[in-house]
N, C-alpha and C positions, 0 to 999 in steps of 0.2 A: 070443155077443158078438163083434163084429168086431175087426179088428186095431187100429182106432183106439182102442178102449178099453184094449187092452194098452199102447199107447204112452202113454196118459195116466197109467196106474198106474206105469209106470217112472219118469216124470218127477215124480211126486208126492213130497212130503216124507215124513219118518218118521212124523210125527203123523197124516198122512192115511192111511198104511198101517196104523196101529194101529186106526183107525176103520173100515177096510174090512172086508168080510165074510171069513169063513174061507177060502172058495175062492179069493178073490182074493189073500189073504195067502200061501196055499200056493203059488200060481202065481208070486208074486213071489219067495218064498224059493227055489223050484226054479230059477228063472231066475238068481238070484244065485249059487248054488253051481255052476252050469254053467260049463264052460270053453270051450264052443263058441260062436262068434258066432251071432247071430240071423239070421233070414232076410233082414233088411234090411242086414246087414253091420256091426251094432253089436257091440262087445265086451262082456263081462260086467262087472259092478261090481267083482268081485274083481280082475280084471286092472287096472282103473283104480286101485284102492286100492294094489295092489302096485307100480305104476309111480310113484305119488306117495311111497312110503316110501323112506327113505334107508338108509344102512348101519347106523345105530344103532337101527333099528326105528321111528323116528318119521318125520315127513314130511321131504322133502328140504331144504326151506328152514329146518328146525330144526337141520340138521347144522352143525358148525363149518366156517367158511370156510378153505380151505387154498389157499395160494399156491404156484405152480409152483416158485418158487425156494427154498421151504422144503424141498423134496424132493431137493435136490442131494446126490448121493453123492460120496464120496471117490474120486478117480480112481487109476489105477495109479502116477502119478508121485509120490504121497506124500499126506500128510495135508492135508485142507483147512484144518484149524485151524492147522497149521504154516505154510501159505502166507499166511493172514491175519495170523499173528503176524509174519511177515517183512515184510509190507507196512506194518504198524503200526510196526515197528522202523525201516523206511526213512523213514517220515514223521517220526518223533520225532527222528531224528538231526539234530543242529544243523548249522548252516553253520560250516565251519572258518574262523575269523577269522585275519587276519594278526597274528601275535604278534611281529613285528619291533619291537624297542624304538625309540621315537621320543621326541624332546623334545616334550612337550606342556604346554600351559597348564592346570594342574589347578585354578586359581582362575578360574572362568569367570563372565562376566556376559552373560547371554543375554536377548534380547527375543523373545518369541513373538508373532507377528502372525497373527491369525485373520481370515479373510474372512467377513464378515457381510452380504454383498450379496445381490441377488436370485438370483444363480447358485447359491447354497447351498440353494435350495428344490428343486433337481432330485432325482429319486428313483432315479437310477442307482446310488446307494449306499443301502442300507436302514437305517432307514426313509427318511432323506433325507441329503443331504450335511451339513447343519448339525448334526443330532442325532448323527451318527456322528463328526463332527469334535470335538464337545464331549466325547463319551465317550472318544475316544482322547487328547484333550488332558489329561483328568484322569489317565489312566494314564501319560501322558508326564511329568506333574509329579511323580508319585510315583517313577517310575523315575529321573528326572533327579536328584532330591535323594538318592535311594538310592545312585546311582553317583557323584555329585559333591556330597558333603556340605558342602564349603567354598565352594560357588558360590552365585550369586544369579540370580533370574529375575524378569522382568516381562512382562506380557501386554497387548497392544494389539489393538483391533478396527478393521476397516475397514467403514464403513457410511455411506450417503448422501453419499459423496464426502469423508468426514472420517475422521480417526484418533481413535478413542475409547479413552482409558485404561481398562483393565479392572481391573488390579491394579498396585500400585507395585512397584518393584524391591526384592526382599527375599529372605531365605533361609528363610522359614517356608512350607512347602508347604501347610499347612492354610488359610492366608489365600488362596492362589492357587486352591485347589480350591473354597473357598466363593464366590469371585468368579466362577468358571466355572459353578457351579451356579446362581448368581443370574441368569444371562443365558439359561438354558435356555428360558424362556417368551417371550423376545423373538423376534419374527419378522424374519428377514433381509429387508432392503429396500434400495433404492438401488444405486448403483454403487460399486465399490471405488476407492481412490486409493492407489496404491503410493508416490507421491511424498510425500504427507502422512504416511503410516505410517513411511516411512524417515526423514523429517526428525524426527519425534517420537522414534523409536528412537535416532537419532543424538544428539539432545539428552539423552536419558536416559543414554547411555553416554559422554557428553563428559567427566565428572569421574571416570571409572574410572581407578585407578592404572595405572602402566606395566606392572607385573608381572601384571596380569589380562588375560584375553582379552575381546574385544568381538565378540559374535556376534548375528546376527539370523536367526531361523527363521520363514519365511513359509509359511502354508498358503493357497494361492491357487486358488480354484475358478472364477473368471471368465476370460474371454478378452479383457478390455479393462481399461483403467485411466483413470479420470477425474482428470487431474492439472491443478493450477492453473498450473503453469509447466513449465520444461524439466527433465524427469526425468534427462536425461544429465548435467546439472550436479550433481544430487544424487548420482549414481553416482560422479562424480569426487571429491566431498567425502567419500564413504564410503571411497574408496581412500586418500585423504590421511589420514583418521583411523584407518586400519588396522582397519576394521570388516569382518568376514567374513560374507557373507550366503548362506543356503541357502534354496531354494525347493522346495516339494512341490506339484506341479500336480495338480489333480483332474480336469481336462478334457483339455487338449492342451498342447503346448509353445507358449510365447509368446516372441516374439523378445526383448522387453525383459527378461524374466526370465532368459533364457539369457545375455544380455549382462551383466546385473547380477551373476550368479553367476561368470561367467568372469573379469570384471575384478577382483572383490573376493577371488577365491581363486586368483590366479595361473594362470588358464586350466585350472582343475581341472573336468573335465566331470562328475564324480560329485557335485558340489554341487547339481545341479539334476536332479530326478527327477520323472517323471510316473507316477502310479499305474496299475496294471492292474486291481486288484480290492481288496476290503476288507483282505485279509491283506497285500497288498503295501503298502497305505497305512500299516498299522501297522508294517510292517518298516522302511519309509523313515523314519517318525517316530522309532522307537526307535534308529535308527542315530545320531541326533543326540545321544544321551546320552553317546557316547564323545567325549572332547576331540579337537579337531583337532590335527594335527601342526604343529609350529612351522615357519615358513618364514623366508626371509632378511629379508623385509619386515615380519615380525610384531614388534609392540612387546615381546612377552614373550620373544623370541628374544635372550637376553642372552649375550654372550660371557663365559665364565668364570662364577664363582659370585657370587651376589648374595644379601644377607641381607634377609629380609622380616620386619618386626616383627609379632608376633602375641602375643595374650594368652590365657592359660589361666585363666579365672576360677574361683573357688571357689563351690560351691553352698551356699546357706543355706536353712534352714527356719524359718518364722516362725509364731507363734501368731496374731497379728493381721495382716491384710493391709496392705501399704504400696504406695505408688505406684511404678510402674516408669518408668524414664527413656525407654524405647522407645515406649510407647503411652500413657503418662500415665493408666494404669488401676490399680485396686487389685488386686493379686495376692498370693497367699500363697506365699511362697518365691520363689526365683529364683537369679540368679548375680551376683556382685560383681566389677566390673572391677578388675584388679590395679593399675591406674594411678590412676584418678580415684575409685574406690570407689562408683560409681553402680550401681544395680540394673537388670538386664535380665531379661526373663522367659523368653526362648528363645535357643537357640544352634543353629547359628552365626549371628552377626550382627556389625554394626559398632557400636561404642560411640557413642551419640549425643552424648557429651560430649567425648571425646578422639579420636574417629575411629580407634580401635584395633580391629583384627579380633579378635574373641573366638571361640574354637573350643575343642573338646575334643580330647584326644589321640587318641581313637578316630576322630574325623572326619578327622584328618590321616593316620592309618594307612590308612583305607579309600580315600583318594584316591590312594595310591601304586600301586594295582593297575593303573592305566592306564599307568604308567611301566614296570612290570615285570610284564607279563601272563603268566598261566599258559599254558605251552605245550600245544598240543592233544594229546590222548591218541591213540595209534595202535591200529589194529585188531589184536586178538590172533589169531595164526594157529592152525591146528588142532594143530600139534605142541607148542604151549605151553599147551594146556588143562590139563595135569596139574599145573601149578604152583599153581593155586588152584581151590577148589571153591565159595568164598563171596566175595561182593563185599566189598572192603575198606571201603567206606563204610557200606552198610546191613546187611551181614552176611547177606544173603539168598542162597539157593542159586542158582547160575547156571542158566538154562534150557538145554535140550539144543540143540546146533547144528541149524540148519535148512538144507535144500538148496533153492535157488531156481534157476529157469531164466532166463537172461538173454535179451535180445532176439535174440542170435545163436544161441540154441538150446543154449548150453553151460550146464552146471550150476555153480553157485557156492555154496559153503558159508559161511553167515553164523554166526559164533560168538556174536554179540551181547555181546562183551566188549571192553573198551578198557583199555589199559595205559599207565601213566605212563612216559615215557622216562627219567626220572631214577631212580625207586625200583622200577620194574617191577611196581608194585601194579596189580591188575586191578579194574575197576569195571564196573558195569552202565550202561546208557544213561541212566537217571534220575540216578544219582550223577555221571555224566560231565557232564551238563547243569548240575547243581547246583554242581559244583566250578568250572565256568568262568563261569557267569552270576551266581552268588550268593556262593559262598565265596571264589573267586579264589585258592585254595590247594589243594594236594594233601594229603589226610589221611595218605596213606602217607609222604610226605616229612616232614610234621610229626611223625608218630609216630616215624619213624626218628631225626630230630634230637633229639627229647625223650629217646629211649632212649639215644642217644649221650651226651647231657648227664648222664643218671643214671649211666651207666657211668663217665664221666669223674670224677664226684663220688665214686663208690664207690672207684675206683682211687686217687684223691687221698687219701681217708681211710686206705686201706691203707698208702700210702707214709708218711703222717704217723705211723701207729702203728708202722711199722718203724723210723722215725728216733727215736722216743721211747726213752729208756733204760728198762731193765727196773726195776721197783720193788725196792728193797732189802728183804731179809728182816729 
């Protein structure tokens, strides 16, 4: 049999080899176990099977895929996990805000203006500008009423060259969120009109009392404004009415927006910002939750003290629902105005009968943290680590200090601890952010003051017992 027959047997399948004669099968098995290449330069089947097998004994494509960056080892400079922890710590660290006490208007009346024009269909913000704006607007409403419980908010949209009311001015956040969710399916179209939106906002803020602020926050995504008249005349009217306007630009700086913000905020350049990315957009939007500082031209900048009449209604529970005066709907339970005795369903609000501001004491207490902000905590040095082993807030053990290399090549020790400058209590980064953004008080100072009150009461009882005459036998 010539060589061509051997080549044919090598290329045949396993079934064909079983059917072949004994001589041919032995010749095939011998060739399979051989480790030497054939005369024509071909390797054996065993070498082929060995090359296809992976480290686990199976085929190479059955092995687990390993990425090169999963095999990174710790270097001599320190632990890789420690470096990552330091980077996370640096990202979590909040921006240090200015805690200088200013006179601020804590009873705010704000109009939120949303751009619903064709420019909001751009996808430079994911999924697009319009969807991201509505998501951030809902978060803004929740944060606004959480930080300003005695304030009121209204929402306006700019679409097809018109100003469209989305929600009325009120203090119920659920109504504003429901209104924002109802316009999610609307497709942005047409051109925006700054003049129409500002005139509508000016009309909604016209009857605001003197002790309240008048603010307008505009989210503007277009680079043009389709106005029916002279917008500069509208800007002058806003200045006369003491309305302060902020603008958040999504595309680029617009000249009329800069002029509008500068004239209504006494040449304050920080009132107009253009976003850089999604996180910067949210940051600029959340900055509007802090009340503006009073200026000389503000209507709420009153010399001396002024009394503002407010009512603290009493809560009632009813077996059968009755009509409320605010919505004319059947509700079970509510609050009774102390002046005219009408029922309202939610607080804070303005009594629809006597125009009295109705709030709770907790609402008023939460509003004062803007006037007396909590001072920022300072970084704890290495020599003060022995003073505490657990966080004063969450009572968790502090992590070990990490050493990081700066851009200059120098080593810097990060203790990941922050201390109150008044009571010297030490906190972790999570409790630091919670105290400044949510609680607005230092737990260490509060605990020390409560312990001092208890000590004062105990000492006063001891003094009273000493002054009492001894009982007669």
